N, C-alpha and C positions, 0 to 999 in steps of 0.2 A: 530585418531579421538577422540574428547572429548566425554566421555560416561556419565558424570554426576559429581556431587560433590563427591570427594574422602573422604575428611575429613575436620573437623573444628578444628582449633588449638586454644585451650583455655588456655591462660596463667594463671598459678596459683602459688601463693606464696608457697603453700604446696599441691602438687598433691595428696598425700595420703589422706589428710584431705578433699580435694575437692571430691575425689572418695567416701569417706564415706558420705559426705553431699548429693551428688547426689543420692546415693542409699537410704538414709533415706527420703529425701524430694520428690524425683521423682520416685523412684522404678526402677532405672536402675543401673546395676552393672558394675564395671570396672575390667579389667584384669590387670595382673602384669605390663606390659610394659617393660621398660628397659632403658639403658643409650645410648646416642648418642656419641660414642667414638670420642674424639677430637673436639666435637662441644659445649661442656659445658652445655648440656641440658639432661633431662631425662623425662620420661613420665609414665602415666597410660592411658589405652585405654578403652573406652566404645565401644565394637563391636556392630554393628547394622545388622539386617537381610538382608539388601539390599547391603551388602559389603561396605557401608560407615562406618564412625566411628567418635567418638569424641575423640580428643587427649587432655589430660590434661598435659600440658607441664610445667616443672619447670626449674629453672636456678641453675646449679651446679657450673659453673665457668663463672662469668659475662664477663670477658675479652674474653674468647673463644666464648661465645654465641654471642657477638657483631660482630664476624667475619663471621657469616653466616646469610643469610636473615631471616630464621625463628626464630633463636635465637634472632636476633636484634629486630624483631617485638615483640617477647615475652617480652624482656627487656623494650621496649618502652611502651608497654601496662601496665606492672606492675608499671613502674615509674610514668606514667601519671594517671592511674585510679585504680591501684590494679588489682585484678583478672578480666579477661574479654577476649573477642574474640580478638586474635592477628592477625589472617589471616585465609585463607581457601585455599583449593586445589581442582583442578579439575583432574579427572582421564583420562589418555590418554594412550592407549595401543600401540600406534604407535608414541611415543614421538619424535623420531628423525625426522620422516616425517612431523609431525605437526609443530615442531619448524622451520624446514627448509622452510615451506610454509608461516610462519608468516611474517609481514612487517619487513624490515630490521631495526635492532636496538631495536625492541620491547622487545625481550627476549635475555637473555644470553645463553651460550652453555648448553647442557645437562650435568648434573653432577651426579656422583654416590654417594649414601649415604647408611649408614648401622646403625644398632642398635643391641646391644647384649642383648639377653633376660637373665633373672636370671638363666635359665637352661643352659646357654652357647650357645644356638643356635643363629646364625647370621640371621638377617632380612635385606634384601637388596632392594633398590629401585633406580630409576633414576629420577631426577627432573630438571626442567628448571624454571628460575625465571625472572620476569619482571625487566627491568632496574630500575624502580622506587621502592622505599622502599615498603615493604609489610605493609598492614594495613587492617582493616576490610572493609573499603569502597574503597580500591584500587584494582588494577588488581590482581587476585589470581595467585598462581603458579600452574604448571602442574607436575603431578607425574605418574610414571609407576612402578608397583611392579614386583618383581620376584615371580611368582606364584608357590612357592615351600615351603616346611617346615611346621612348626607348626602353622604359622599364615596365610599363603597365599596358601598353598597346597589345593588340591581338598577336602580332608577330613576336613580341617580347615574351608573352606568356607561352606561346607555342615552343619557342626556343628553350625556355626554362623547363618546360615539362619533359623535354627529351634530353636535356644536357647531362652528359656523363661526367661526373666528378672524377678526380684522380684515382679514387678507389675502384673505378671501372663500371659505374652504374649511376643512373639517376638516383636521387635520394629524396625521401619524403619524411615529414615529421609524423611520428606515430603516437608518442605519449609524452606528457610532461608530469613529472612527480615533484611535488612541492612539500618541503618540510614545514609543518605548522604545529603550534603548541597544542591545539585542540581541533582535530579535523571536523568533528560534527558542528562545532560552533562556527568555524570558517566556512563550511558548506552552507550553513544556515544564512550567513551574511551574503554569500554569493547568490543564493536562491532569492533572498528578499530583494536585493538590489538589481539583479540581472535576470531573474527567472530561470537560472540554470538549475536543473534537477540532478541531485546526487543520490546515490544509494550506498549503503554500508556494505563493505566486504572486510570482515574481521575488524581490524582497527582503522581501516582506510575509509575515506569518502571518495567515491568514484563517479565521474560524469563523462558522458559522451557529448562532445561539443562539435557538431559537424563530423568530419572524418577523424577527429583527434580525441584522445582519451586524456583526461586530467585526473590525477590522483592526489589527494591530500593525505600526507603520511605523517604520523607522529614524529616530532623532531628527534626524539630519543632513538628512533630506528633508522635515521639517515645520518651519514657521516658528512654530507655536504648539503647546502640549502636547497639544491635542485638537481634532478637528473633529467637529462634530455635524451629521449630515445628516438633514434632515427632508423628508418628501414631502407634497405638497399638490396640489390641482387648480388650479394657477395657470398663467397664460399664459406667464410668463417666469421662468426660474430666477433665483435671486438668491444672493449671497454677502455676508456681513457679518462683519467682525471686531469683536467687543466682548466684554466681561467676560473678557478674557484668552484667548478662544477664537475659532475660526472656525465660523460657522453657515452651512451650505449648505441652500437649499431647492430641491429638484428637482421637476420637473413629473411627475405620475403620476396615473393613473386609480385612485382609491382603491377597494378592495373594499367591498361592502356591509357596514354595521356588524354586527359579531358581538361577543358578550360572552364574556369569558374567565373 
């Protein structure tokens, strides 16, 4: 069952520089990340209190990156626009069952993935990808994590839920706005392939996916391809445009930490 947005993949020419920029301009800090062995990519990660995260992904080996869906999406984004949202993922802790129930041909088989941390620990997951290429306004991929170790074990999730970013508060993902040529058509594809229900609000198509809101917005109404809205216990809301995106931080009373 789909539980919400797992993470947003932000392609960056230099993930380390992007992490520094995010902390300086937005007040959120990134962890070390690591290398995707055999996939040609590496990352830095901004962990969020609701167990979602922002992945700042870079290209280490272009040819290898083009052989996997996420790497290919990152290369396409960097080639076309420079830094920017490449794709996004939905979390599903029953991935094999979900993929088996999806329409025939919508998604490929479940695949194993891993990343080596700088401390040598292996982080593992399983993912399933739509047949169409990944893109910000296309069908996202599905992911299931191995809930063990320094990033996904019980202690790691508890620490993440209470971590105070430099802006002075834990931070959660509230909403993702995506620019699309035709919101109703894009919503229909997402419904047909993933069973996500959207409703119309003026020119928008809106869905609640677990604790997160996804809005499909007419491209003519957005100056950037995507807007990422985060929520934190801050005095003053803020808006920053960087990495080819807009980041909004809204003021909110965050719920007590819970582990998913």
